[in-house]
C-alpha positions in Angstrom: 42.4 53.6 60.4 40.2 50.4 60.6 36.7 50.0 59.2 33.8 49.4 61.6 30.7 47.6 60.4 27.6 48.4 63.1 24.9 45.4 62.4 22.1 46.4 64.3 18.0 47.2 63.1 17.7 50.3 66.1 18.6 53.7 64.9 19.4 54.7 68.4 21.4 52.0 69.5 23.0 52.1 66.4 23.8 55.7 67.0 25.0 54.8 70.0 27.5 52.3 69.0 28.6 54.9 66.1 29.4 57.6 69.2 31.2 54.6 71.1 33.5 53.6 67.9 34.3 57.2 66.7 35.7 57.9 70.7 37.5 54.6 70.7 39.5 55.0 67.4 39.6 58.3 66.2 39.3 58.4 62.3 37.8 55.1 61.8 35.3 54.6 59.2 32.1 53.2 60.1 29.6 51.8 58.0 25.8 50.4 58.9 23.2 48.1 58.2 19.9 47.3 59.6 19.4 43.7 58.7 21.8 40.6 58.0 21.3 40.5 54.2 22.9 44.4 54.0 25.5 42.8 56.5 26.7 40.1 54.0 26.4 42.7 50.9 28.5 45.2 52.9 31.0 42.8 53.8 30.8 41.8 49.8 31.5 44.9 48.8 34.1 46.0 51.2 37.2 43.5 51.8 38.3 46.2 54.6 36.2 46.0 57.3 37.8 45.0 60.2 35.6 44.5 62.9 31.2 43.9 62.8 29.3 44.4 66.0 26.5 42.0 65.5 22.9 42.3 67.1 21.9 38.7 67.5 18.4 39.6 66.9 18.3 41.9 64.0 16.1 40.9 60.9 17.3 38.3 59.1 19.4 36.9 61.7 18.3 34.1 63.7 20.7 33.7 67.1 23.9 32.4 66.1 23.3 31.7 62.3 24.4 35.5 61.5 27.6 34.7 63.1 28.3 31.7 61.5 27.7 33.1 58.3 30.1 36.1 58.5 32.8 33.7 59.8 32.2 31.2 57.3 32.0 33.7 54.2 34.8 36.4 55.6 36.8 34.6 58.4 39.2 37.4 58.5 36.5 39.8 60.0 36.2 40.0 63.8 32.5 39.8 65.4 31.6 41.7 68.4 28.1 39.7 69.2 25.8 42.9 70.7 22.4 41.4 72.7 20.0 41.8 75.4 20.6 38.3 76.1 23.5 38.0 78.7 23.1 34.1 79.7 26.4 32.6 80.2 25.5 29.7 78.3 24.5 31.9 75.4 27.7 34.4 75.5 29.8 30.6 75.6 28.1 29.4 72.3 29.1 32.6 70.8 32.5 32.5 71.8 32.5 28.5 70.7 31.0 30.2 67.2 33.9 32.0 66.7 33.1 35.5 68.5 35.8 37.9 69.5 33.8 39.4 72.0 30.2 40.0 73.5 28.5 43.1 74.5 25.3 43.3 76.4 23.0 45.9 75.2 22.9 47.2 78.8 26.7 47.9 78.9 27.8 51.5 79.1 29.7 53.7 77.1 33.2 53.0 78.5 32.4 49.4 78.2 31.6 49.6 74.3 34.7 51.8 73.7 37.1 49.0 75.8 35.2 46.4 73.8 36.1 47.9 70.6 39.3 48.7 71.3 40.5 45.2 72.8 39.1 43.2 69.9 40.3 45.8 67.0 43.9 44.8 69.3 43.2 41.1 68.4 42.0 40.3 72.2 38.8 38.5 73.0 36.8 41.1 75.3 34.1 40.1 77.8 32.5 42.2 80.0 33.8 42.3 83.7 30.5 41.0 85.0 30.1 38.1 82.7 33.7 36.9 82.8 33.4 34.7 85.7 30.2 33.1 85.1 31.2 32.1 81.2 34.8 31.0 82.7 32.5 28.5 84.8 30.2 27.4 81.8 31.8 24.8 80.0 31.7 24.6 76.3 28.9 22.3 74.7 30.7 19.1 72.8 27.9 19.6 70.7 28.5 23.1 69.8 32.0 22.8 69.0 31.3 20.0 66.8 28.5 22.1 65.0 31.1 25.1 64.6 33.7 22.4 63.3 31.4 21.3 60.5 30.0 24.7 59.5 33.8 25.9 59.3 34.6 23.2 56.9 32.1 24.9 54.3 33.6 27.1 52.2 31.7 30.3 51.8 29.7 29.9 48.5 28.8 26.2 50.4 27.4 28.0 53.4 25.5 30.5 51.1 23.8 27.1 49.5 22.9 26.1 52.8 21.5 29.1 54.0 19.2 29.3 51.2 18.1 25.5 51.4 17.3 26.2 54.9 14.8 29.1 53.3 13.3 26.4 51.5 14.4 27.2 48.1 14.7 24.6 45.4 18.1 24.1 43.3 16.9 26.0 40.5 15.8 29.2 42.6 19.4 28.5 44.4 21.2 28.7 41.3 19.3 31.7 40.2 19.7 33.7 43.0 23.8 32.8 43.2 23.9 33.0 39.7 25.3 29.8 39.1 24.3 26.5 37.1 22.1 24.1 38.8 24.3 21.4 38.3 26.7 23.7 40.5 24.5 23.8 42.9 24.1 19.9 43.4 27.5 19.4 43.3 27.7 22.2 46.5 25.3 19.9 48.1 26.7 16.6 47.7 30.0 18.4 49.7 27.6 20.1 51.9 26.0 16.9 53.1 29.3 14.8 53.4 31.2 17.8 55.4 27.7 18.0 57.8 27.4 14.5 58.2 23.5 14.6 56.8 21.7 12.7 54.0 19.4 15.3 52.6 18.0 18.9 52.5 16.1 18.3 55.8 18.8 17.1 58.1 20.6 20.4 56.5 18.2 22.7 57.3 18.2 21.0 61.2 22.0 21.6 61.3 21.4 25.2 60.7 18.3 25.9 62.6 20.5 24.4 65.8 22.0 27.6 65.8 18.4 29.9 66.9 18.3 31.1 70.1 15.3 32.8 71.9 15.4 36.5 72.1 14.5 38.0 75.7 13.0 41.3 74.3 10.2 39.2 72.3 9.6 36.8 75.4 8.9 39.8 77.7 6.8 41.5 75.0 
């Protein structure tokens, strides 16, 4: 039976996703996480996770950064992005960065079940209301290039890049990852080369290109 990880900070929505997952795949093991660090920790602890239902704006996740982190560190795990943002351009960006599907939070239980079943069957899934609009939205060449550059990083290099973007110094990164400081410096050299940047600031800017506005916060 497959294992699913529901990644959302709202307990009620997690409960709805859990119910849909249980109905979509009888006997599936279902894990839950309320912030991005918990998602990555769960994936590190359980190599058998098949699918992550990822909220775009959960704590610790800034837009597409969480998606990129999962794809870099756990490339064998399928990710369905879950968001209140149904802008076709955002959906296209998520697909370009490796999402296997996109699920608006306004979706009904039937669509939730359909999405889970389709992605577990190795199919890409979009709600019918968005398919034509997304099909008309061309991929941004900058996004395709960014996705390719990030995909060239090893899982550990992506972790280092994330910590650099958080403002940590080399020694702090080494302590966090339990490695030697010279190892961090070697990773940084490789990161700069693969991303085509010259320094830590430019590397951080690359990661910030994955940020998106949160429609819920705009309304609030």
